[in-house]
NUTOR-173985 format. One record per residue (C-alpha): chain; x, y, z. Coordinates in nm, 2 decimals. Layout:
N
PT   kette        x        y        z
PT       A        X        Y        Z
...
***
This chain:
255
PT   kette        x        y        z
PT       A    -0.52    -1.15     3.23
PT       A    -0.13    -1.24     3.28
PT       A     0.17    -1.01     3.24
PT       A     0.35    -0.83     2.99
PT       A     0.36    -0.97     2.63
PT       A     0.55    -0.71     2.44
PT       A     0.79    -0.47     2.60
PT       A     0.96    -0.21     2.43
PT       A     1.26     0.00     2.59
PT       A     1.42     0.31     2.50
PT       A     1.38     0.20     2.11
PT       A     1.55     0.44     1.86
PT       A     1.56     0.38     1.47
PT       A     1.76     0.57     1.22
PT       A     1.76     0.51     0.86
PT       A     2.03     0.64     0.60
PT       A     1.90     0.83     0.33
PT       A     2.10     0.99     0.08
PT       A     2.39     0.98     0.31
PT       A     2.19     1.17     0.59
PT       A     2.06     0.98     0.88
PT       A     1.68     1.02     0.93
PT       A     1.55     0.94     1.28
PT       A     1.23     0.74     1.26
PT       A     1.18     0.67     1.65
PT       A     1.35     0.80     1.94
PT       A     1.35     0.68     2.29
PT       A     1.03     0.49     2.25
PT       A     0.87     0.27     2.55
PT       A     0.59     0.06     2.54
PT       A     0.43    -0.23     2.73
PT       A     0.14    -0.44     2.60
PT       A    -0.02    -0.65     2.85
PT       A    -0.17    -1.04     2.72
PT       A    -0.51    -1.01     2.59
PT       A    -0.55    -0.67     2.54
PT       A    -0.63    -0.50     2.23
PT       A    -0.42    -0.18     2.19
PT       A    -0.46     0.07     1.93
PT       A    -0.17     0.30     1.82
PT       A    -0.30     0.63     1.69
PT       A    -0.11     0.89     1.50
PT       A    -0.06     1.09     1.15
PT       A     0.16     0.96     0.89
PT       A     0.52     0.98     0.95
PT       A     0.53     0.95     1.33
PT       A     0.70     0.58     1.32
PT       A     0.39     0.38     1.37
PT       A     0.48     0.14     1.08
PT       A     0.85     0.18     1.18
PT       A     0.74     0.05     1.55
PT       A     0.55    -0.23     1.44
PT       A     0.83    -0.36     1.20
PT       A     1.08    -0.35     1.50
PT       A     0.82    -0.53     1.72
PT       A     0.75    -0.81     1.43
PT       A     1.16    -0.88     1.40
PT       A     1.12    -0.75     1.07
PT       A     1.40    -0.49     1.11
PT       A     1.65    -0.41     1.39
PT       A     1.67    -0.12     1.61
PT       A     1.98     0.11     1.60
PT       A     1.96     0.11     1.99
PT       A     1.70    -0.01     2.26
PT       A     1.52    -0.33     2.32
PT       A     1.22    -0.53     2.20
PT       A     1.13    -0.82     2.41
PT       A     0.85    -1.08     2.38
PT       A     0.77    -1.25     2.71
PT       A     1.09    -1.16     2.85
PT       A     1.31    -1.28     2.55
PT       A     1.48    -1.03     2.31
PT       A     1.32    -1.04     1.96
PT       A     1.58    -1.09     1.69
PT       A     1.37    -1.20     1.42
PT       A     1.00    -1.30     1.31
PT       A     0.83    -1.53     1.57
PT       A     0.58    -1.76     1.52
PT       A     0.36    -1.66     1.81
PT       A     0.31    -1.34     1.62
PT       A     0.10    -1.26     1.33
PT       A     0.14    -0.96     1.10
PT       A    -0.09    -0.80     0.87
PT       A     0.03    -0.54     0.65
PT       A    -0.11    -0.25     0.49
PT       A    -0.03    -0.38     0.18
PT       A    -0.17    -0.67    -0.02
PT       A     0.08    -0.98     0.02
PT       A    -0.13    -1.26    -0.11
PT       A     0.03    -1.52    -0.34
PT       A    -0.14    -1.45    -0.70
PT       A    -0.03    -1.81    -0.81
PT       A    -0.22    -1.98    -0.51
PT       A    -0.61    -1.97    -0.49
PT       A    -0.79    -1.86    -0.15
PT       A    -0.75    -2.23     0.04
PT       A    -0.40    -2.26    -0.08
PT       A    -0.30    -1.89     0.05
PT       A    -0.47    -1.95     0.38
PT       A    -0.30    -2.30     0.41
PT       A     0.04    -2.13     0.38
PT       A     0.15    -2.09     0.73
PT       A     0.03    -2.44     0.81
PT       A     0.22    -2.57     0.51
PT       A     0.53    -2.40     0.66
PT       A     0.48    -2.53     0.99
PT       A     0.47    -2.87     0.84
PT       A     0.09    -2.94     0.90
PT       A    -0.03    -3.26     0.73
PT       A    -0.23    -3.19     0.42
PT       A    -0.56    -3.32     0.52
PT       A    -0.54    -3.10     0.88
PT       A    -0.44    -2.82     0.68
PT       A    -0.74    -2.85     0.43
PT       A    -0.98    -2.85     0.75
PT       A    -0.82    -2.56     0.95
PT       A    -0.84    -2.35     0.59
PT       A    -1.20    -2.45     0.58
PT       A    -1.25    -2.35     0.91
PT       A    -1.11    -2.02     0.87
PT       A    -1.26    -1.93     0.52
PT       A    -1.59    -2.02     0.66
PT       A    -1.53    -1.76     0.98
PT       A    -1.44    -1.47     0.77
PT       A    -1.74    -1.53     0.55
PT       A    -1.57    -1.65     0.21
PT       A    -1.74    -2.01     0.14
PT       A    -1.76    -2.06    -0.19
PT       A    -1.45    -1.87    -0.29
PT       A    -1.19    -2.15    -0.20
PT       A    -1.10    -2.19    -0.54
PT       A    -1.07    -1.82    -0.66
PT       A    -0.76    -1.64    -0.71
PT       A    -0.65    -1.30    -0.58
PT       A    -0.68    -1.14    -0.91
PT       A    -1.08    -1.24    -0.90
PT       A    -1.16    -1.10    -0.56
PT       A    -1.23    -0.76    -0.45
PT       A    -1.02    -0.55    -0.22
PT       A    -1.24    -0.62     0.10
PT       A    -1.22    -1.02     0.00
PT       A    -0.85    -1.02    -0.04
PT       A    -0.84    -0.86     0.31
PT       A    -1.05    -1.10     0.45
PT       A    -0.81    -1.37     0.30
PT       A    -0.52    -1.20     0.45
PT       A    -0.68    -1.21     0.81
PT       A    -0.77    -1.58     0.75
PT       A    -0.42    -1.66     0.65
PT       A    -0.27    -1.46     0.97
PT       A    -0.51    -1.67     1.18
PT       A    -0.42    -2.00     1.00
PT       A    -0.09    -1.96     1.21
PT       A    -0.26    -1.96     1.55
PT       A    -0.05    -1.69     1.65
PT       A    -0.07    -1.54     2.02
PT       A    -0.04    -1.19     1.92
PT       A    -0.17    -1.02     1.62
PT       A     0.01    -0.70     1.47
PT       A    -0.19    -0.52     1.25
PT       A    -0.06    -0.18     1.04
PT       A    -0.36     0.01     0.90
PT       A    -0.53    -0.31     0.79
PT       A    -0.85    -0.16     0.67
PT       A    -0.72     0.15     0.57
PT       A    -0.78     0.15     0.19
PT       A    -1.14     0.03     0.21
PT       A    -1.45     0.18     0.19
PT       A    -1.61     0.30     0.49
PT       A    -1.91     0.02     0.49
PT       A    -1.66    -0.26     0.44
PT       A    -1.41    -0.11     0.68
PT       A    -1.73    -0.12     0.95
PT       A    -1.78    -0.49     0.86
PT       A    -1.43    -0.61     0.88
PT       A    -1.38    -0.40     1.18
PT       A    -1.70    -0.59     1.35
PT       A    -1.57    -0.90     1.21
PT       A    -1.18    -0.87     1.37
PT       A    -1.38    -0.80     1.70
PT       A    -1.58    -1.09     1.69
PT       A    -1.30    -1.36     1.61
PT       A    -1.08    -1.15     1.89
PT       A    -1.34    -1.15     2.18
PT       A    -1.32    -1.50     2.32
PT       A    -0.96    -1.57     2.14
PT       A    -0.74    -1.46     2.42
PT       A    -0.51    -1.31     2.15
PT       A    -0.32    -0.99     2.21
PT       A    -0.38    -0.71     1.92
PT       A    -0.16    -0.41     1.87
PT       A    -0.34    -0.24     1.58
PT       A    -0.20     0.07     1.43
PT       A    -0.43     0.33     1.27
PT       A    -0.45     0.69     1.18
PT       A    -0.84     0.70     1.23
PT       A    -0.96     0.83     1.57
PT       A    -1.30     0.67     1.56
PT       A    -1.13     0.33     1.46
PT       A    -0.89     0.35     1.75
PT       A    -1.19     0.41     1.99
PT       A    -1.41     0.16     1.83
PT       A    -1.14    -0.12     1.85
PT       A    -0.89    -0.07     2.15
PT       A    -0.90    -0.15     2.53
PT       A    -0.64     0.11     2.50
PT       A    -0.53     0.38     2.29
PT       A    -0.15     0.52     2.26
PT       A    -0.13     0.83     2.05
PT       A     0.22     0.90     1.89
PT       A     0.35     1.21     1.79
PT       A     0.66     1.30     1.58
PT       A     0.95     1.01     1.59
PT       A     0.74     0.82     1.82
PT       A     0.68     1.05     2.12
PT       A     0.39     0.90     2.33
PT       A     0.15     1.20     2.39
PT       A    -0.10     1.02     2.53
PT       A    -0.19     0.67     2.69
PT       A    -0.54     0.62     2.76
PT       A    -0.78     0.33     2.86
PT       A    -1.08     0.32     2.65
PT       A    -1.38     0.27     2.92
PT       A    -1.63     0.19     2.65
PT       A    -1.83    -0.14     2.71
PT       A    -1.82    -0.44     2.45
PT       A    -1.96    -0.56     2.21
PT       A    -1.94    -0.17     2.06
PT       A    -2.19    -0.06     1.78
PT       A    -2.01     0.22     1.56
PT       A    -2.36     0.38     1.51
PT       A    -2.44     0.39     1.91
PT       A    -2.12     0.47     2.01
PT       A    -2.13     0.81     1.79
PT       A    -2.38     0.95     2.03
PT       A    -2.24     0.80     2.35
PT       A    -2.13     1.09     2.57
PT       A    -1.80     0.88     2.69
PT       A    -1.72     0.82     2.30
PT       A    -1.79     1.19     2.21
PT       A    -1.54     1.32     2.54
PT       A    -1.27     1.06     2.42
PT       A    -1.30     1.18     2.07
PT       A    -1.25     1.53     2.17
PT       A    -0.95     1.42     2.37
PT       A    -0.78     1.22     2.11
PT       A    -0.81     1.49     1.84
PT       A    -0.65     1.72     2.06
PT       A    -0.36     1.50     2.14
PT       A    -0.31     1.42     1.77
PT       A    -0.29     1.79     1.70
PT       A    -0.02     1.85     1.97
PT       A     0.16     1.53     1.86
PT       A     0.20     1.69     1.50
PT       A     0.34     2.00     1.64
***
């Protein structure tokens, strides 16, 4: 594992609402090492999504800096893929053409696009659905298409904002396992935002707990061997102790 990929320093973000300045993040610092899977945990309104949008280059900080491999981030970068909470598939494109989109934007020839899309559709378990449109798919299938589309651009770093939050427990478990399987040997760096303590521990090498306006309440390595099985983890004493520690940190962060 080499050095730092993402470095956030003294980050402040203020929005103006009804002529009043609303602080979303204050003096936020974070470093993400290459190849790690970092989960950012916190309650709604603590600035998790704001932080991710700033790292993705979708918004600009009020003050402070965000850099990627030592270069300031001034807009979206092709090295980073972003999976948002909401569904951003193009309704007029079928599954294959949605997955091909980043390749098309990157000027990849049609034949190679088709091959790569087929490979990824296969990887996320959607063979046979290539010609279906988003409206013909379940919520879980649309998430799989979104995941494949994000991976199509071959990003080094994946930014994920509660990507499985809206799914039922069974489906969420399936997609968590799927994502970990895809990540395991990829060398990719992942920043995964969640409000679910169990998900944070199941997925991450490290959990950063945020309190109000992005205060870091706890930054904790997760010493649980991989691959991790959710059912086995629940009875693992190390997991139980970590779960207790994170529950307390999330409570403290809300005060």
